[in-house]
C-alpha positions in Angstrom: -60.4 -76.4 -1.4 -56.7 -76.0 -0.9 -55.3 -74.4 2.2 -52.9 -71.7 1.2 -51.2 -70.7 4.4 -50.9 -72.0 7.9 -49.5 -70.6 11.1 -47.0 -73.0 12.7 -48.2 -74.2 16.1 -46.6 -72.4 19.1 -44.3 -74.9 20.8 -43.3 -74.3 24.4 -39.5 -73.7 24.8 -37.6 -76.9 25.2 -40.2 -79.1 23.5 -38.9 -81.3 20.6 -40.2 -80.1 17.3 -39.4 -83.1 15.1 -36.9 -83.2 12.2 -34.9 -80.1 11.5 -36.2 -77.7 8.9 -35.1 -79.0 5.5 -35.7 -82.8 5.9 -39.4 -84.0 5.6 -40.6 -80.5 5.0 -38.0 -79.9 2.3 -38.8 -83.2 0.7 -42.4 -82.3 0.5 -41.5 -79.0 -1.1 -39.3 -80.8 -3.6 -42.2 -83.1 -4.5 -44.5 -80.1 -5.0 -41.9 -78.4 -7.2 -41.8 -81.5 -9.4 -45.6 -81.8 -9.4 -46.0 -78.2 -10.5 -43.6 -78.9 -13.4 -45.4 -82.2 -14.3 -48.8 -80.5 -14.3 -47.5 -78.0 -16.8 -46.7 -80.9 -19.1 -50.0 -82.6 -18.4 -51.9 -79.4 -19.2 -50.1 -79.1 -22.5 -51.3 -82.6 -23.6 -55.0 -82.3 -22.6 -58.0 -80.3 -23.5 -61.6 -79.8 -22.4 -62.5 -81.5 -19.0 -59.0 -83.0 -18.7 -57.4 -79.6 -19.2 -59.7 -78.1 -16.5 -58.7 -81.0 -14.1 -55.0 -80.4 -15.0 -55.4 -76.7 -14.3 -57.0 -77.4 -10.9 -54.2 -79.8 -10.0 -51.6 -77.3 -11.1 -53.2 -74.6 -9.0 -53.5 -76.9 -6.0 -49.9 -78.0 -6.1 -48.7 -74.4 -6.6 -50.6 -73.3 -3.6 -49.2 -76.2 -1.5 -45.7 -75.4 -2.8 -46.1 -71.7 -1.7 -47.4 -72.8 1.7 -44.4 -75.1 2.3 -42.0 -72.3 1.2 -43.6 -70.0 3.7 -43.4 -72.6 6.5 -39.8 -73.3 5.9 -39.0 -69.5 5.9 -41.0 -69.0 9.1 -39.0 -71.8 10.8 -35.7 -70.1 9.9 -34.9 -72.3 6.9 -34.2 -71.5 3.2 -36.6 -73.2 0.9 -35.1 -74.9 -2.1 -35.8 -73.5 -5.5 -37.2 -75.7 -8.3 -35.0 -77.0 -11.0 -35.3 -75.5 -14.4 -36.8 -78.7 -15.7 -37.4 -82.3 -14.6 -37.0 -85.6 -16.5 -40.4 -87.4 -16.7 -40.6 -91.1 -16.0 -42.0 -91.7 -19.5 -42.8 -89.6 -22.6 -46.1 -87.8 -22.5 -47.5 -87.8 -26.1 -51.3 -88.3 -25.7 -54.0 -87.4 -23.2 -53.8 -91.0 -21.9 -50.2 -90.5 -21.1 -51.0 -87.3 -19.3 -53.6 -89.0 -17.2 -51.2 -91.8 -16.3 -48.6 -89.2 -15.3 -51.1 -87.2 -13.2 -52.0 -90.4 -11.3 -48.3 -91.2 -10.7 -47.5 -87.7 -9.6 -50.4 -87.7 -7.1 -49.3 -91.0 -5.7 -45.7 -89.9 -5.2 -46.6 -86.5 -3.7 -48.8 -88.4 -1.3 -45.7 -90.4 -0.3 -43.8 -87.2 0.6 -46.6 -86.1 2.8 -46.8 -89.4 4.6 -43.3 -88.7 6.0 -44.3 -85.1 7.0 -47.3 -86.5 8.8 -45.0 -88.1 11.3 -43.6 -84.8 12.5 -44.1 -83.9 16.2 -45.7 -80.5 15.3 -49.5 -80.9 15.1 -49.8 -78.1 12.6 -47.4 -79.9 10.2 -49.2 -83.2 10.8 -52.5 -81.5 9.9 -51.1 -79.9 6.7 -49.6 -83.2 5.7 -52.8 -85.2 6.3 -54.9 -82.7 4.3 -52.4 -82.6 1.5 -52.2 -86.4 1.3 -56.0 -86.6 1.3 -56.2 -84.0 -1.5 -53.6 -85.9 -3.6 -55.4 -89.2 -3.1 -58.7 -87.5 -4.2 -57.1 -86.0 -7.3 -55.5 -89.4 -8.2 -58.9 -91.0 -8.0 -60.4 -88.2 -10.1 -57.9 -88.9 -12.8 -58.4 -92.6 -12.7 -61.5 -93.7 -10.6 -60.4 -97.1 -9.3 -59.8 -98.4 -5.8 -56.1 -98.9 -5.6 -53.9 -99.1 -2.6 -55.5 -99.3 0.9 -53.0 -96.6 2.0 -52.6 -94.1 -0.9 -49.0 -93.2 -1.5 -47.6 -96.4 0.0 -48.3 -98.8 -2.8 -48.9 -102.4 -2.3 -46.5 -104.0 0.1 -44.7 -100.7 0.5 -43.9 -100.4 -3.2 -45.2 -97.6 -5.5 -47.7 -98.8 -8.1 -48.1 -96.8 -11.3 -51.4 -96.1 -12.9 -51.2 -99.2 -15.0 -51.0 -101.4 -11.9 -47.4 -102.4 -12.5 -44.9 -101.8 -9.8 -42.5 -98.9 -10.4 -38.8 -99.0 -9.5 -38.1 -98.7 -5.8 -37.5 -95.2 -4.5 -34.1 -93.7 -4.2 -32.4 -94.3 -0.9 -32.9 -90.7 0.1 -36.3 -91.6 1.6 -39.9 -90.8 0.6 -38.8 -87.7 -1.4 -37.3 -90.2 -3.9 -40.7 -91.6 -4.6 -42.5 -88.3 -4.3 -40.6 -86.6 -7.1 -41.7 -88.8 -10.0 -41.4 -86.0 -12.5 -37.8 -85.4 -11.5 -36.2 -88.7 -12.4 -38.3 -91.8 -11.9 -37.4 -91.6 -8.2 -35.7 -88.3 -7.3 -36.7 -84.9 -8.6 -33.3 -83.8 -9.9 -33.2 -80.9 -12.3 -31.7 -81.7 -15.7 -29.4 -79.3 -17.6 -32.1 -78.4 -20.2 -34.0 -75.2 -20.2 -37.5 -75.4 -18.9 -40.0 -73.9 -16.4 
């Protein structure tokens, strides 16, 4: 079950609250924007049980995206809007491609939440831990295999795609680079094309 809203923990005045609004929280939001876009593509290439799984993933990422937007706003920040479209890391032609993309998206969104899990705010750590767990569970649901001992981190710190081959290293901007697979292999940057 996806948590749809969370009240930020009350922090006594003068207590450090971790990274400023817009860093790890913003990267997690960017990863969720990219995941929502990717799941739209995944749903378009699947049917039956796979389509139901894609719809559940889409709804879960949309709920997390909305939750993160609310948290950023409550903390005085301005949440980033999604790009109109994102370049996918490979062409999705068949259901097998859609499954591969779903696994990759879940792995990379998990990576974004790993950074957020290091925040000093216990409420954010809890949200990040639950979201990372949900992503790892969805990835396993798409492709039931035991992969990395620490989902989202890859083997030896490198992302591993659904085929078991290492993907290119993340962009130097940090975990968001690996979280936004749908955006541009590494960074979810909008392209100039029309889209969602």
